[in-house]
C-alpha positions in Angstrom: 6.4 -30.3 19.5 10.0 -29.8 18.8 11.0 -26.3 18.2 14.4 -23.8 18.2 14.8 -21.3 20.5 17.4 -18.6 20.9 17.2 -18.2 24.4 20.6 -15.4 24.5 23.0 -14.0 22.2 24.6 -16.7 20.0 22.6 -19.3 21.8 19.9 -21.4 20.6 18.3 -24.8 21.7 16.1 -27.4 20.8 13.0 -27.2 23.4 9.8 -28.9 23.8 6.7 -26.5 23.2 3.4 -26.5 22.3 2.0 -27.4 19.7 -0.3 -24.6 17.9 -3.8 -25.0 17.0 -5.2 -23.5 13.9 -8.1 -21.0 14.7 -10.9 -19.7 11.5 -9.5 -18.7 8.7 -5.9 -20.4 9.4 -4.0 -23.6 8.7 -1.6 -25.3 10.5 1.6 -26.4 8.6 3.9 -29.3 9.6 7.2 -27.8 8.4 9.3 -30.4 6.5 12.4 -28.0 5.4 13.2 -24.5 6.9 15.9 -22.7 6.0 18.4 -20.3 7.6 18.0 -16.8 6.4 21.0 -13.7 6.7 17.9 -11.8 8.2 17.9 -14.4 11.1 21.5 -13.7 12.3 20.7 -10.5 13.5 18.6 -11.6 16.3 21.0 -14.5 16.9 23.5 -12.2 17.5 21.4 -9.8 19.5 21.7 -6.9 16.8 17.9 -5.7 17.5 16.8 -4.3 20.8 14.4 -7.4 21.8 14.2 -9.2 25.2 15.4 -12.7 25.5 14.4 -15.2 25.3 12.4 -15.3 21.8 9.5 -17.3 20.9 10.1 -20.9 20.2 10.4 -20.7 16.7 11.4 -17.7 16.2 12.9 -15.9 13.7 12.1 -19.0 11.2 10.6 -17.9 7.9 11.5 -19.8 4.9 9.6 -22.9 5.2 7.8 -25.6 3.1 5.6 -28.3 4.7 2.1 -30.4 4.9 -1.2 -29.0 6.2 -1.9 -30.9 8.8 -5.2 -28.7 9.9 -7.1 -26.5 8.2 -10.4 -24.3 9.1 -10.3 -22.7 5.8 -11.7 -23.6 2.5 -8.4 -22.8 0.7 -6.5 -25.8 1.8 -7.2 -29.5 2.7 -5.4 -31.3 4.8 -2.3 -32.9 3.4 -1.5 -30.1 0.8 2.0 -29.6 0.1 2.6 -25.9 0.5 5.3 -22.9 1.0 3.8 -20.5 3.3 5.2 -17.8 5.3 5.1 -18.8 9.4 2.7 -16.3 11.4 4.7 -14.2 13.4 8.3 -15.9 12.2 7.3 -18.9 13.9 8.9 -21.0 11.5 12.1 -23.0 12.9 9.4 -25.4 14.9 7.7 -28.7 13.7 4.4 -26.9 13.6 3.5 -23.5 12.5 0.3 -21.2 11.5 0.0 -19.5 8.8 -3.1 -17.9 6.5 -4.1 -18.6 2.6 -2.9 -14.9 1.9 0.6 -16.5 3.4 0.6 -19.8 1.4 0.9 -21.1 -2.1 0.5 -24.8 -2.8 3.9 -27.0 -4.4 3.8 -27.9 -7.9 2.9 -31.2 -7.9 5.4 -34.5 -8.0 8.5 -35.3 -5.7 10.7 -32.7 -6.4 12.5 -32.1 -3.0 13.4 -30.0 -0.2 14.9 -27.4 -2.8 11.2 -25.6 -3.1 12.1 -23.7 0.4 14.6 -21.7 -1.8 11.2 -20.7 -3.5 11.0 -17.9 -0.7 14.0 -16.0 -0.8 13.5 -16.2 -4.7 9.9 -14.8 -4.7 11.4 -12.1 -2.5 14.0 -11.0 -5.6 11.2 -11.4 -8.1 9.4 -8.8 -5.9 12.4 -6.2 -6.2 12.9 -7.2 -9.9 9.3 -6.3 -10.7 10.0 -2.9 -9.4 12.2 -2.6 -12.4 9.7 -3.5 -14.7 6.3 -2.7 -14.0 4.3 -0.9 -11.2 3.6 -2.8 -8.0 0.1 -1.0 -7.4 -2.3 -2.7 -8.8 -1.2 -6.9 -8.6 -2.5 -9.4 -10.6 -5.5 -10.8 -9.6 -8.8 -12.7 -10.4 -8.5 -13.1 -14.4 -5.4 -11.5 -14.9 -2.4 -13.2 -16.3 0.3 -14.4 -13.9 3.7 -12.1 -14.2 6.0 -13.3 -17.2 9.2 -13.4 -15.5 10.6 -14.7 -18.7 9.8 -11.1 -20.2 11.8 -9.0 -18.5 15.1 -8.8 -20.0 18.4 -6.3 -19.8 20.5 -6.2 -22.8 23.3 -4.2 -23.2 23.2 -3.6 -19.2 25.8 -3.9 -17.0 25.1 -5.2 -13.6 27.0 -5.2 -10.2 26.0 -7.5 -7.4 27.9 -6.9 -3.9 27.4 -9.3 -1.9 27.4 -13.6 -3.2 25.5 -15.1 -0.4 22.6 -17.2 -0.9 20.4 -13.5 -2.0 23.4 -12.5 -3.7 23.7 -15.9 -5.6 20.1 -15.6 -6.6 20.3 -12.4 -7.9 23.3 -13.5 -10.0 20.7 -16.2 -11.3 18.0 -13.6 -11.9 20.1 -11.3 -14.2 21.6 -14.1 -15.9 17.4 -15.2 -17.1 17.2 -11.4 -17.6 20.1 -11.3 -20.0 22.1 -9.0 -18.2 25.2 -7.9 -21.0 27.6 -8.2 -17.4 26.9 -9.5 -14.0 29.5 -8.4 -12.0 29.9 -10.0 -9.0 31.3 -8.6 -5.9 32.0 -10.3 -2.6 35.3 -11.0 0.2 35.0 -14.9 -0.2 36.7 -16.4 -2.8 34.9 -19.5 -2.5 31.6 -17.6 -3.4 32.8 -16.2 -5.9 33.7 -19.0 -7.3 29.7 -20.2 -7.1 28.7 -16.6 -8.5 30.7 -17.6 -11.9 28.7 -21.1 -11.8 25.9 -18.9 -11.2 26.2 -17.0 -14.0 28.5 -14.2 -13.2 30.5 -12.7 -16.3 33.3 -11.4 -13.8 33.7 -11.0 -9.7 35.7 -8.9 -7.7 37.3 -10.0 -4.4 36.8 -6.4 -2.6 38.9 -7.9 0.2 42.1 -7.5 -2.2 41.0 -5.1 -4.6 39.3 -1.7 -5.3 36.3 -2.4 -6.7 35.7 1.0 -8.4 39.1 0.6 -9.8 38.2 -3.3 -11.3 34.7 -1.9 -12.2 36.1 0.7 -14.5 38.5 -1.5 -15.9 35.7 -4.3 -16.8 33.3 -2.0 -18.2 36.2 0.3 -20.0 34.9 2.9 -17.8 30.9 2.5 -18.2 30.5 1.1 -14.9 27.1 -0.2 -14.3 23.9 0.9 -15.0 22.3 -1.2 -12.1 24.1 -1.9 -9.1 22.3 -4.4 -6.5 23.2 -4.8 -2.3 22.6 -7.8 -0.8 24.8 -7.1 2.4 22.7 -4.8 4.7 25.8 -2.3 5.3 26.6 1.2 5.6 29.9 0.7 4.1 28.4 -1.5 0.9 25.7 0.7 0.5 28.3 3.7 -0.5 30.4 1.1 -2.3 27.6 0.9 -4.5 27.4 4.9 -5.5 31.4 4.3 -6.5 30.4 1.5 -8.9 27.4 2.8 -10.8 27.1 5.2 -13.9 26.0 8.7 -14.2 22.1 8.2 -13.8 22.2 4.6 -12.9 19.7 2.8 -10.2 21.1 1.3 -6.9 18.8 -1.4 -5.9 19.1 -1.6 -1.6 17.8 -5.2 -1.1 20.3 -6.2 2.1 18.6 -5.8 5.6 19.8 -2.5 7.2 22.4 -3.1 10.1 21.2 0.2 11.3 18.4 3.0 11.0 20.6 5.5 10.0 23.5 5.6 7.9 25.8 7.9 6.6 25.9 8.3 3.1 28.4 9.8 0.4 25.5 12.2 -1.0 27.6 14.2 -2.8 28.4 11.0 -5.7 24.8 10.2 -5.4 23.5 13.9 -6.0 26.4 14.7 -8.8 25.9 11.5 -10.1 21.9 11.5 -10.7 21.5 8.4 -9.2 18.4 6.4 -8.5 17.8 5.0 -5.0 15.1 1.7 -5.2 14.4 -0.3 -2.2 12.5 -3.9 -1.7 11.4 -5.9 1.2 9.2 -8.7 1.1 7.2 -10.7 -1.5 3.7 -10.2 -2.6 2.7 -14.2 -2.0 0.2 -14.6 -4.4 1.8 -13.0 -7.0 5.5 -13.5 -6.6 5.7 -17.1 -5.4 4.2 -18.9 -8.1 6.4 -18.1 -10.6 9.6 -18.7 -8.4 8.4 -22.2 -7.4 8.1 -22.4 -11.3 11.6 -21.7 -11.9 13.2 -23.2 -9.0 11.0 -27.1 -9.9 11.8 -26.4 -13.6 15.5 -26.0 -13.3 15.4 -22.4 -14.6 16.9 -21.3 -11.9 19.7 -23.8 -10.4 19.2 -23.7 -6.6 21.8 -26.7 -6.0 24.9 -24.7 -6.2 23.5 -22.1 -3.5 22.4 -25.5 -0.7 25.6 -25.6 0.7 24.3 -28.0 3.8 21.4 -30.1 5.0 21.3 -30.4 8.6 18.5 -31.2 11.0 16.4 -29.2 13.5 18.9 -30.7 16.3 21.7 -29.3 14.9 20.5 -26.0 14.5 23.0 -24.5 16.7 25.6 -25.8 14.4 23.8 -24.4 11.8 23.4 -20.7 13.0 27.3 -20.8 14.4 28.7 -22.0 10.8 26.5 -19.2 9.0 27.7 -16.5 11.4 31.3 -17.6 11.0 31.3 -19.1 7.5 32.9 -22.3 8.2 33.2 -24.8 5.8 32.0 -23.2 2.7 28.5 -22.2 4.0 26.3 -20.5 1.6 22.7 -21.7 2.6 21.4 -24.0 5.0 18.6 -26.6 5.1 17.0 -28.0 8.3 15.2 -31.0 8.4 12.2 -32.1 10.5 
């Protein structure tokens, strides 16, 4: 089978790899679409203490496909699924997954946009922490998540970073009827998309003081909730300057390093709350994400900037890193 393999920093190529076989309790998925994620880039750029070359398919994890082989009762061959690849081997024609990491796609020919339900599921996971405990997710006869009931009336939200994750957060905040949604980014073209996705105002942090602009926009009230969707020390500290006294900071961007220096005096004296989030609970949060994408409840078409082939994976990674050609989210077809 074909698979993409990062062989050295900033170099990824398509290689021939051994097709995996499903073992007991597993499924083999034939990939139809995989998406590049910001969390893939550190592996491409050598920002991780790992030895090259990586395993074929790594670190792909946003994938939809068709069950090609099954060794479990929950899925049959031919089922169309959204699945998390075992060991993040999703940039390949086939990958292994498990029933716990897989959900069936809605009926109908909805297209490749359903792959965006994977990152949206992680965002629902984060938003869920704002509204209900995560200790006991719905199981058995319990009702599924009622995402539509989550509302933020009268709340000012700031979202730092308007890449694909920040834009999905923007759409979620609009769905949740936040009073104002302020998108912050360095790139005008992404801020233009943010306005289409639901921001009420935008701030270009490359040519303005974000805290001063936030104060002006909110009449000095600042933000009840600040979402960090970048993963940098500097933007975490920016969050503290945008939040009002007693506000909440949601750290979502994958950290660029293991230890951050933070402005603790501001954090302490403003009595801020810091919330972190990573990953989804697949069986709980992927189904509502799929429903939102399939129904158009969240329109992801503005986020998908490019569709390319697996054979073009080097170009796709280069474009993402260099922010070329208005790139936001690249889908790879198989």
